[in-house]
VOSESE-446501 format. One record per residue (C-alpha): residue in one letter; x, y, z; residue number from 0. Coordinates in nm, 3 decimals, padded with zeros to 5 digits. Example, Ala and Ser with C-alpha at 12.3 -4.5 7.8 and 13.67 -1.06 7.14 Angstrom:
! VOSESE-446501
SITE|A|01.230|-00.450|00.780|0
SITE|S|01.367|-00.106|00.714|1
***
This chain:
! VOSESE-446501
SITE|M|-02.161|-01.949|01.114|0
SITE|S|-01.810|-01.977|00.977|1
SITE|N|-01.734|-01.901|00.614|2
SITE|P|-01.625|-02.210|00.414|3
SITE|N|-01.405|-01.977|00.210|4
SITE|K|-01.219|-01.845|00.518|5
SITE|D|-00.878|-01.991|00.418|6
SITE|V|-00.908|-01.864|00.061|7
SITE|I|-01.009|-01.520|00.194|8
SITE|D|-00.700|-01.517|00.421|9
SITE|V|-00.478|-01.582|00.117|10
SITE|L|-00.645|-01.300|-00.078|11
SITE|N|-00.622|-01.058|00.214|12
SITE|D|-00.247|-01.121|00.235|13
SITE|L|-00.217|-01.038|-00.135|14
SITE|I|-00.425|-00.722|-00.085|15
SITE|E|-00.165|-00.606|00.170|16
SITE|Y|00.116|-00.674|-00.076|17
SITE|S|-00.069|-00.484|-00.350|18
SITE|K|-00.126|-00.189|-00.116|19
SITE|D|00.243|-00.201|-00.016|20
SITE|G|00.337|-00.195|-00.383|21
SITE|E|00.109|00.099|-00.452|22
SITE|K|00.265|00.303|-00.168|23
SITE|G|00.617|00.186|-00.253|24
SITE|F|00.582|00.290|-00.617|25
SITE|K|00.427|00.626|-00.519|26
SITE|T|00.721|00.690|-00.284|27
SITE|S|00.967|00.585|-00.553|28
SITE|A|00.802|00.817|-00.807|29
SITE|E|00.860|01.106|-00.566|30
SITE|D|01.222|00.998|-00.515|31
SITE|V|01.343|00.997|-00.875|32
SITE|K|01.420|01.288|-01.107|33
SITE|N|01.405|01.089|-01.434|34
SITE|P|01.061|01.168|-01.589|35
SITE|E|01.035|00.830|-01.767|36
SITE|L|01.108|00.644|-01.446|37
SITE|K|00.867|00.868|-01.255|38
SITE|A|00.592|00.791|-01.510|39
SITE|F|00.667|00.418|-01.489|40
SITE|F|00.641|00.422|-01.108|41
SITE|V|00.316|00.621|-01.116|42
SITE|Q|00.169|00.374|-01.367|43
SITE|R|00.280|00.080|-01.150|44
SITE|A|00.125|00.239|-00.840|45
SITE|G|-00.205|00.257|-01.031|46
SITE|E|-00.176|-00.107|-01.137|47
SITE|C|-00.115|-00.212|-00.777|48
SITE|A|-00.421|-00.013|-00.667|49
SITE|N|-00.629|-00.190|-00.935|50
SITE|A|-00.496|-00.529|-00.825|51
SITE|A|-00.593|-00.456|-00.464|52
SITE|A|-00.943|-00.347|-00.574|53
SITE|E|-00.990|-00.667|-00.779|54
SITE|L|-00.881|-00.880|-00.483|55
SITE|Q|-01.108|-00.686|-00.246|56
SITE|S|-01.413|-00.745|-00.465|57
SITE|E|-01.321|-01.115|-00.489|58
SITE|V|-01.306|-01.133|-00.107|59
SITE|R|-01.653|-00.971|-00.093|60
SITE|R|-01.782|-01.219|-00.354|61
SITE|L|-01.661|-01.500|-00.126|62
SITE|G|-01.847|-01.344|00.167|63
SITE|G|-01.546|-01.203|00.351|64
SITE|D|-01.423|-00.869|00.481|65
SITE|P|-01.145|-00.739|00.255|66
SITE|E|-00.821|-00.604|00.397|67
SITE|T|-00.791|-00.229|00.348|68
SITE|S|-00.450|-00.150|00.492|69
SITE|T|-00.088|-00.211|00.410|70
SITE|S|00.118|-00.467|00.598|71
SITE|I|00.347|-00.386|00.888|72
SITE|S|00.647|-00.507|00.687|73
SITE|G|00.535|-00.286|00.400|74
SITE|D|00.542|00.019|00.626|75
SITE|L|00.891|-00.082|00.736|76
SITE|H|00.995|-00.138|00.375|77
SITE|R|00.873|00.208|00.274|78
SITE|G|01.055|00.363|00.568|79
SITE|W|01.368|00.193|00.444|80
SITE|V|01.316|00.326|00.091|81
SITE|N|01.286|00.679|00.231|82
SITE|L|01.588|00.645|00.456|83
SITE|K|01.796|00.495|00.179|84
SITE|S|01.701|00.767|-00.070|85
SITE|M|01.791|01.042|00.180|86
SITE|V|02.130|00.882|00.235|87
SITE|T|02.203|00.819|-00.132|88
SITE|G|02.066|01.149|-00.258|89
SITE|K|01.788|00.970|-00.445|90
SITE|D|02.025|00.786|-00.676|91
SITE|E|01.826|00.608|-00.950|92
SITE|E|02.003|00.277|-00.916|93
SITE|A|01.954|00.272|-00.537|94
SITE|V|01.581|00.345|-00.571|95
SITE|L|01.548|00.074|-00.838|96
SITE|N|01.734|-00.174|-00.615|97
SITE|E|01.478|-00.110|-00.343|98
SITE|V|01.187|-00.136|-00.585|99
SITE|E|01.323|-00.464|-00.714|100
SITE|R|01.348|-00.591|-00.358|101
SITE|G|00.985|-00.496|-00.302|102
SITE|E|00.886|-00.675|-00.623|103
SITE|D|01.084|-00.984|-00.510|104
SITE|H|00.869|-00.994|-00.197|105
SITE|A|00.549|-00.945|-00.398|106
SITE|L|00.646|-01.220|-00.642|107
SITE|K|00.715|-01.462|-00.358|108
SITE|A|00.385|-01.368|-00.190|109
SITE|Y|00.190|-01.436|-00.510|110
SITE|K|00.365|-01.769|-00.571|111
SITE|D|00.298|-01.872|-00.210|112
SITE|G|-00.063|-01.755|-00.243|113
SITE|R|-00.113|-01.958|-00.560|114
SITE|E|00.036|-02.265|-00.392|115
SITE|K|-00.197|-02.223|-00.091|116
SITE|L|-00.498|-02.197|-00.323|117
SITE|V|-00.396|-02.523|-00.493|118
SITE|K|-00.368|-02.689|-00.149|119
SITE|L|-00.718|-02.558|-00.072|120
SITE|G|-00.846|-02.736|-00.383|121
SITE|R|-00.860|-02.437|-00.614|122
SITE|S|-00.743|-02.487|-00.972|123
SITE|A|-00.716|-02.307|-01.307|124
SITE|S|-01.091|-02.337|-01.370|125
SITE|D|-01.165|-02.151|-01.044|126
SITE|Q|-01.239|-01.776|-01.059|127
SITE|T|-01.027|-01.693|-00.753|128
SITE|Y|-00.731|-01.895|-00.877|129
SITE|A|-00.757|-01.737|-01.224|130
SITE|L|-00.747|-01.387|-01.071|131
SITE|V|-00.439|-01.465|-00.859|132
SITE|E|-00.266|-01.630|-01.157|133
SITE|K|-00.337|-01.327|-01.380|134
SITE|Q|-00.199|-01.089|-01.116|135
SITE|L|00.104|-01.312|-01.061|136
SITE|Q|00.189|-01.286|-01.432|137
SITE|G|00.166|-00.906|-01.399|138
SITE|V|00.396|-00.902|-01.095|139
SITE|Q|00.647|-01.121|-01.282|140
SITE|R|00.641|-00.883|-01.582|141
SITE|N|00.692|-00.579|-01.359|142
SITE|H|00.971|-00.751|-01.169|143
SITE|D|01.153|-00.821|-01.496|144
SITE|Q|01.095|-00.464|-01.616|145
SITE|V|01.230|-00.314|-01.292|146
SITE|K|01.534|-00.541|-01.316|147
SITE|A|01.601|-00.422|-01.674|148
SITE|L|01.564|-00.056|-01.566|149
SITE|R|01.802|-00.113|-01.276|150
SITE|N|02.058|-00.279|-01.502|151
SITE|A|02.032|00.017|-01.743|152
SITE|A|02.079|00.265|-01.456|153
SITE|R|02.379|00.064|-01.336|154
SITE|A|02.531|00.068|-01.687|155
SITE|R|02.494|00.448|-01.699|156
SITE|S|02.658|00.511|-01.364|157
***
């Protein structure tokens, strides 16, 4: 018997991958920077991404699906790029923040696309799944703006 929520579950599983990518990306970035404030920010963000993934996974279970547990292929590539870049640039703060911002750009787009797909599937603000995605989207937007501000500050210093 097929799950009537299959399409919604697919959307959520995509977002789980992005959250897992973010968690790994932020952990990697925390290892790459010397600045203790930046390190703490990245560690905190990694934790928030892990929480987001866990919330999405339990929502997938609630809808009767199998939650995604791994990162995406592109996420693995993205992290590889972060590592390569930081080796080349000697872990320059601005370079790491540029990469993090790029990762957050992808996450933001994924969440906006996910929200749009949910609307097309008939989900709206009163729906529990939609409300969760919307709440997480707001968080991604906030983080994106924060990373951008940190990058601009690092650029101003250099």
